[in-house]
C-alpha positions as CSV (number, residue, x, y, z in Angstrom):
1,M,1.5,-18.4,2.4
2,N,-0.7,-19.7,-0.3
3,T,-0.2,-23.3,-1.0
4,P,-0.4,-24.3,-4.7
5,I,-3.4,-26.6,-5.5
6,Q,-2.6,-30.3,-5.1
7,T,-4.5,-32.7,-7.3
8,D,-4.4,-36.5,-7.4
9,A,-1.5,-37.8,-9.4
10,N,-2.3,-38.7,-13.0
11,P,-2.3,-42.5,-13.0
12,A,-1.5,-42.5,-16.7
13,A,1.6,-40.3,-16.2
14,P,2.9,-40.7,-12.6
15,D,6.1,-38.9,-13.2
16,I,4.5,-35.5,-14.2
17,P,5.2,-33.0,-11.3
18,Q,2.3,-31.2,-9.7
19,S,1.4,-27.8,-11.1
20,R,2.1,-24.6,-9.2
21,V,-1.1,-22.7,-9.8
22,L,-3.6,-20.4,-8.1
23,V,-0.9,-18.3,-6.5
24,D,-1.8,-14.9,-5.0
25,P,1.4,-12.9,-4.5
26,Y,-0.4,-10.1,-2.7
27,A,-2.0,-12.5,-0.2
28,D,1.4,-14.1,0.3
29,W,3.0,-10.7,1.0
30,A,0.2,-9.7,3.4
31,Q,0.7,-12.9,5.4
32,S,4.5,-12.4,5.5
33,Q,4.2,-9.0,7.1
34,G,3.5,-10.4,10.6
35,I,0.7,-7.8,11.4
36,P,-3.0,-8.4,12.0
37,I,-5.1,-9.0,8.9
38,H,-8.6,-7.8,9.7
39,L,-11.3,-9.0,7.2
40,D,-14.9,-7.8,7.4
41,F,-17.5,-5.9,5.4
42,G,-16.1,-2.7,6.9
43,H,-14.1,-1.5,9.9
44,N,-13.8,1.1,12.5
45,L,-10.2,1.9,11.6
46,L,-9.6,3.8,14.9
47,A,-10.3,0.6,16.9
48,L,-8.4,-2.0,14.9
49,E,-5.6,-3.9,16.6
50,T,-2.1,-3.0,15.3
51,Q,1.3,-4.7,15.9
52,D,4.9,-3.8,15.1
53,W,5.5,-3.7,11.4
54,S,9.1,-4.0,10.3
55,L,8.4,-2.5,6.8
56,Y,7.8,0.9,8.4
57,E,9.4,0.4,11.8
58,A,6.0,1.5,13.2
59,R,2.7,-0.3,14.0
60,G,0.2,-1.3,11.5
61,C,-2.6,-3.7,10.4
62,L,-4.2,-4.7,7.1
63,A,-7.8,-3.6,6.9
64,H,-9.2,-5.9,4.2
65,T,-12.8,-5.9,3.2
66,H,-15.1,-8.3,1.4
67,G,-15.8,-5.8,-1.4
68,A,-12.2,-4.8,-2.1
69,G,-12.2,-6.6,-5.4
70,D,-9.0,-7.5,-7.3
71,F,-7.1,-4.3,-7.4
72,M,-7.4,-2.3,-4.2
73,A,-6.8,-2.7,-0.4
74,N,-6.2,-0.7,2.7
75,Y,-3.9,-0.7,5.7
76,V,-3.7,1.3,8.8
77,L,-0.3,2.9,9.8
78,E,0.2,3.9,13.4
79,V,3.1,6.1,14.5
80,A,3.8,6.3,18.2
81,V,4.2,9.5,20.2
82,S,7.2,11.6,19.0
83,A,8.2,8.8,16.7
84,K,8.7,8.4,12.9
85,T,8.5,5.7,10.3
86,K,11.4,4.2,8.4
87,P,11.8,5.8,4.9
88,V,9.9,3.5,2.4
89,R,9.3,3.5,-1.3
90,H,7.1,1.3,-3.5
91,L,5.6,0.9,-7.0
92,Y,2.0,0.9,-5.9
93,E,0.0,4.1,-5.6
94,M,-1.3,5.2,-2.2
95,F,-3.7,7.8,-0.8
96,C,-3.3,8.6,2.9
97,Y,-6.2,9.9,5.0
98,V,-5.3,11.0,8.5
99,L,-7.6,9.4,11.1
100,E,-6.1,11.1,14.1
101,G,-3.0,12.9,15.3
102,F,-0.7,15.6,14.1
103,G,2.5,15.1,12.1
104,S,4.3,15.6,8.9
105,T,5.4,13.8,5.8
106,K,8.9,14.0,4.1
107,I,9.1,13.0,0.5
108,W,12.4,12.6,-1.5
109,L,11.8,13.9,-5.0
110,P,13.4,12.6,-8.2
111,N,15.4,15.9,-8.6
112,G,17.2,15.3,-5.3
113,Q,15.1,17.8,-3.4
114,T,12.8,17.0,-0.5
115,K,9.4,18.2,0.4
116,V,8.0,18.4,4.0
117,F,4.4,19.2,4.8
118,E,2.5,19.2,8.1
119,W,-1.0,17.7,8.6
120,G,-3.6,17.0,11.2
121,P,-6.8,15.0,11.5
122,K,-8.9,14.6,8.3
123,A,-6.1,15.7,6.0
124,M,-5.5,13.7,2.8
125,F,-2.3,13.3,0.7
126,A,-0.8,11.2,-2.0
127,I,2.7,9.7,-2.3
128,P,4.0,10.3,-5.9
129,L,4.7,7.0,-7.4
130,N,7.9,5.3,-6.2
131,C,9.1,8.4,-4.2
132,Q,10.7,7.6,-0.9
133,Y,8.7,9.0,2.0
134,Q,8.7,9.1,5.8
135,L,5.9,10.0,8.3
136,F,6.6,11.8,11.6
137,N,4.4,12.1,14.7
138,S,4.9,15.7,16.0
139,S,2.9,15.1,19.2
140,G,4.4,14.3,22.5
141,L,1.1,13.1,23.8
142,D,-1.0,11.3,21.2
143,R,-0.5,8.6,18.5
144,V,-1.0,9.1,14.8
145,R,-3.2,6.8,12.8
146,V,-3.4,7.0,9.0
147,S,-5.6,5.1,6.6
148,C,-3.7,4.1,3.5
149,T,-5.7,3.1,0.5
150,H,-3.6,1.6,-2.2
151,D,-3.4,-0.6,-5.3
152,A,-0.7,-3.1,-4.0
153,P,-2.9,-6.1,-4.9
154,L,-2.8,-5.0,-8.5
155,T,0.9,-4.2,-8.4
156,L,2.2,-7.2,-6.5
157,N,0.0,-9.7,-8.4
158,L,1.1,-8.2,-11.8
159,Y,4.9,-8.3,-11.1
160,H,5.0,-11.0,-8.4
161,D,8.4,-9.7,-7.4
162,E,8.6,-7.9,-4.0
163,D,12.1,-6.6,-4.6
164,F,11.0,-5.0,-7.9
165,V,8.0,-3.4,-6.1
166,F,9.8,-2.1,-3.0
167,N,13.4,-1.6,-4.2
168,N,13.0,-0.2,-7.7
169,P,15.3,2.8,-8.4
170,Y,13.2,4.1,-11.3
171,V,12.0,7.6,-10.9
172,F,8.6,8.9,-12.3
173,K,9.4,12.6,-12.8
174,D,6.1,13.5,-14.3
175,R,4.1,12.1,-11.3
176,V,5.4,14.7,-8.8
177,G,3.4,17.6,-10.0
178,Q,4.0,21.3,-9.2
179,A,5.7,22.4,-6.0
180,K,2.5,24.1,-4.8
181,Y,0.7,20.8,-4.8
182,F,2.7,19.8,-1.6
183,D,1.6,23.1,0.1
184,G,-2.1,22.3,-0.1
185,E,-2.7,24.4,-3.2
186,G,-3.9,23.1,-6.5
187,D,-5.7,23.7,-9.8
188,L,-9.4,23.6,-10.4
189,S,-10.9,22.4,-13.6
190,A,-14.3,21.0,-14.8
191,Y,-15.7,18.8,-17.4
192,T,-19.3,18.0,-18.6
193,H,-20.0,14.3,-19.2
194,K,-22.6,12.8,-21.6
195,T,-25.5,13.2,-19.2
196,G,-25.0,17.0,-19.2
197,V,-23.8,17.0,-15.6
198,T,-20.7,19.0,-14.8
199,R,-18.1,17.6,-12.5
200,N,-15.4,19.7,-10.8
201,V,-11.9,18.4,-10.4
202,W,-9.1,19.6,-8.0
203,E,-5.5,18.6,-8.9
204,T,-3.0,18.5,-6.0
205,N,-1.0,16.2,-3.8
206,F,-2.2,17.4,-0.4
207,V,-5.5,18.6,1.2
208,H,-5.2,20.2,4.6
209,D,-8.7,19.4,5.9
210,L,-11.5,17.5,4.0
211,T,-14.1,18.9,6.4
212,H,-13.8,22.5,5.1
213,F,-12.6,21.9,1.5
214,K,-14.9,23.7,-1.0
215,L,-17.4,21.4,-2.8
216,Y,-19.6,22.1,-5.8
217,E,-23.3,21.4,-6.4
218,L,-24.1,17.9,-7.8
219,E,-27.9,17.7,-7.6
220,A,-27.9,14.7,-9.9
221,R,-26.8,12.5,-7.0
222,G,-29.5,13.8,-4.6
223,K,-31.2,17.1,-3.6
224,G,-28.6,19.4,-2.1
225,S,-25.7,17.1,-2.7
226,S,-22.2,18.5,-3.4
227,N,-18.9,17.0,-4.5
228,I,-15.3,17.5,-5.7
229,S,-13.2,14.9,-7.5
230,F,-9.4,14.8,-6.9
231,I,-6.5,14.1,-9.2
232,L,-3.7,13.3,-6.8
233,A,0.0,12.9,-7.9
234,D,-1.2,12.4,-11.5
235,G,-2.3,9.0,-10.4
236,T,-4.5,6.2,-11.7
237,M,-6.3,6.0,-8.4
238,H,-9.4,8.2,-7.9
239,A,-10.7,10.1,-4.9
240,H,-13.7,12.2,-4.3
241,V,-15.5,13.9,-1.4
242,S,-19.2,14.3,-1.3
243,Q,-21.5,16.0,1.2
244,I,-25.1,15.2,2.2
245,P,-27.1,18.1,3.6
246,K,-28.9,17.9,7.0
247,G,-32.2,16.1,6.7
248,R,-31.4,14.4,3.4
249,Y,-29.8,11.4,1.8
250,K,-28.2,10.4,-1.4
251,K,-29.7,8.3,-4.3
252,A,-28.6,4.7,-4.4
253,H,-26.3,3.5,-7.1
254,R,-23.8,0.7,-7.9
255,H,-20.4,0.3,-9.5
256,A,-17.2,-1.8,-9.6
257,A,-15.6,-3.2,-6.5
258,G,-12.8,-1.6,-4.6
259,T,-14.2,1.8,-3.7
260,H,-13.1,2.4,-0.1
261,V,-15.6,4.8,1.5
262,H,-14.5,6.7,4.6
263,A,-16.9,8.6,6.8
264,V,-15.3,12.0,7.3
265,D,-17.8,13.8,9.6
266,G,-21.4,13.7,10.5
267,T,-23.5,10.6,11.6
268,G,-25.7,8.3,9.7
269,Y,-25.6,4.9,7.9
270,S,-25.4,3.2,4.6
271,L,-27.8,0.6,3.2
272,L,-26.6,-2.0,0.8
273,W,-28.4,-4.7,-1.2
274,Y,-28.4,-6.8,-4.4
275,E,-31.3,-7.1,-6.8
276,G,-33.5,-9.9,-5.5
277,D,-32.5,-9.5,-1.8
278,S,-35.2,-9.3,0.8
279,Q,-33.1,-7.7,3.5
280,F,-30.8,-4.6,3.5
281,K,-27.3,-4.7,4.9
282,E,-26.6,-1.7,7.1
283,F,-23.3,-0.1,7.9
284,P,-22.9,2.8,10.5
285,W,-21.4,6.2,9.7
286,A,-19.0,8.1,11.9
287,H,-15.5,9.4,11.5
288,G,-13.1,6.4,11.4
289,F,-15.5,4.0,9.8
290,M,-14.6,2.6,6.3
291,Y,-16.2,0.0,4.1
292,T,-16.2,-1.1,0.4
293,P,-19.5,-1.8,-1.4
294,P,-19.0,-5.1,-3.2
295,Y,-19.2,-5.3,-7.0
296,W,-22.6,-4.3,-8.4
297,M,-24.2,-4.0,-5.0
298,F,-26.5,-1.1,-4.6
299,H,-25.6,1.3,-1.7
300,Q,-27.1,4.4,-0.4
301,H,-25.9,7.0,2.2
302,F,-28.1,8.6,4.8
303,N,-27.4,11.6,7.0
304,T,-29.3,11.4,10.4
305,G,-27.4,14.1,12.2
306,P,-28.0,17.9,12.7
307,Q,-25.1,18.9,10.5
308,P,-24.0,18.1,6.9
309,A,-22.2,14.8,6.5
310,R,-19.1,14.2,4.3
311,Y,-17.4,11.1,3.1
312,L,-14.2,10.3,1.1
313,A,-14.3,7.6,-1.5
314,C,-11.1,6.1,-3.0
315,S,-11.0,3.7,-5.9
316,L,-9.0,2.5,-9.0
317,G,-9.5,4.6,-12.1
318,S,-9.1,8.4,-11.8
319,R,-11.0,11.0,-13.8
320,R,-7.8,11.5,-15.9
321,Y,-6.9,7.8,-16.2
322,P,-10.1,5.7,-15.9
323,F,-8.1,2.5,-16.4
324,I,-11.1,0.1,-16.5
325,S,-14.3,0.3,-18.5
326,L,-16.6,0.5,-15.5
327,R,-14.6,3.5,-14.1
328,R,-14.7,5.2,-17.6
329,K,-18.4,4.8,-17.6
330,S,-18.5,6.3,-14.1
331,A,-16.5,9.3,-15.3
332,E,-18.9,9.7,-18.2
333,G,-21.8,9.9,-15.8
334,A,-23.3,6.4,-15.5
335,G,-23.2,6.6,-11.7
336,S,-25.7,9.5,-11.8
337,K,-27.9,8.2,-14.6
338,S,-31.1,6.4,-14.0
339,L,-31.3,2.6,-14.1
340,Q,-34.2,3.0,-16.5
341,D,-32.0,5.0,-18.9
342,G,-29.1,2.5,-18.9
343,G,-27.3,4.0,-15.9
344,R,-26.6,2.8,-12.4
345,Q,-28.6,5.1,-10.2
346,L,-31.9,4.3,-8.4
347,E,-34.1,7.4,-8.6
348,Y,-36.0,8.5,-5.5
349,E,-39.4,7.7,-7.1
350,D,-38.3,4.2,-7.9
351,Q,-36.9,3.1,-4.5
352,D,-38.5,0.6,-2.2
353,P,-40.8,2.5,0.4
354,R,-39.1,0.8,3.3
355,I,-35.9,2.8,2.6
356,H,-37.6,6.1,3.4
357,Y,-39.7,4.5,6.2
358,K,-36.5,3.4,8.0
359,W,-34.9,6.8,7.5
360,L,-37.9,8.6,9.1
361,Q,-37.7,6.3,12.1
362,E,-34.0,7.1,12.4
363,L,-34.7,10.8,12.3
364,A,-37.3,10.4,15.0
365,T,-34.6,9.1,17.3
366,T,-32.2,12.0,16.5
367,G,-34.7,14.8,16.5
368,V,-33.6,16.0,13.1
369,P,-36.5,17.2,10.8
370,S,-36.7,15.7,7.3
371,E,-36.0,18.0,4.3
372,M,-37.4,15.4,1.8
373,G,-41.1,16.2,2.1
374,E,-41.2,17.8,-1.3
375,I,-40.1,14.4,-2.8
376,F,-42.0,11.9,-0.7
377,D,-45.5,11.7,0.9
378,E,-44.0,11.2,4.3
379,K,-47.2,10.9,6.2
380,A,-48.4,8.1,4.0
381,I,-45.0,6.3,4.2
382,S,-44.9,6.5,8.0
383,K,-48.3,4.7,8.2
384,L,-47.4,1.9,5.8
385,P,-48.6,-1.5,7.1
386,A,-46.1,-4.2,7.9
387,N,-47.0,-6.3,4.9
388,E,-45.8,-3.5,2.6
389,L,-42.4,-3.4,4.4
390,Q,-41.2,-6.9,3.6
391,G,-40.5,-9.3,0.8
392,V,-38.1,-8.8,-2.1
393,I,-36.7,-5.3,-2.3
394,K,-38.7,-3.4,-5.0
395,M,-36.6,-2.3,-7.9
396,P,-37.4,-1.0,-11.4
397,K,-36.3,-2.8,-14.5
398,S,-33.0,-1.7,-15.9
399,S,-32.8,-0.9,-19.6
400,G,-29.3,-2.6,-19.6
401,L,-26.1,-2.9,-17.8
402,A,-24.0,0.3,-17.7
403,V,-20.8,-1.3,-18.7
């Protein structure tokens, strides 16, 4: 539990009680759950230790990250062979990404009906706000592990009343959506933001398989890149899936904290750095790995495998309800607009040469040919002397913060 700050007694007023300040209700709740709290830059969610969790009558752990920020967090829920969770409801939004196993979800709707849908690895679904739900493991052989990205830090810190958050009878009828949204069907729409780039949006509550879901061209984020944004359960949280073609990588960019990035398939890595850094931070890519880029830290995703690579990103502020100004700017296109035009994206021609140098070395080990030769002089980059591959990471000057 968080202990309020203690200060030296005021010698001029010795009878004044000590203030109860700097309380963190979410952190207090997390500590009270009696399950492991893992804190790191990112995690292999398939390997994290779990323990019995009374809230769900299943196993779980909290997968906290240094870049989670103030609003978002993640936990892993594990359901044993042929078992089920206890029915649960809560006032925080939550997106579920199935890491492994086969099972189903039962949701009690405000109109008294129930919905049940079945899922397997790499499915994604959302729990409509404050609906009671239950997860089932349909396998007699293997466990189920689900990554649950949520805004409980925002909710618990706002209300600081656990009973209000977990035992509130209010029903949000408009958050349920159409019946077909629980069957994996949905509605496609599109909008064009100020940069002239068109983004495609799929509204649903459930996606059967993120590895085969149709994506749409988004060249502004990198040659051959494709993407789809999701509106899930009419929520304030955002999710999107992007794909990097074989032999390519995305452009670097930066944004607010709290974006939980899950590697869905493929292999590779991400590089992260702040302006002024001399070293990159590297995080591996494979299914089960998840990390959150810290606030305003540049990050860039690289595919080193022989197949396209996909990732899922979940954050606060949906395309419909951006919620915070930084997310609104992202929805308007700042994330795919050049730094030198007031955006947040580092264009290929402006990036430090060691970024491409490292990627070519990685491809040499995997045997995958580069498809970036039309953008970079790869022969020249591969022969760069050591003194040009060190020092402060080269960056162009930004024309202003995209806030």
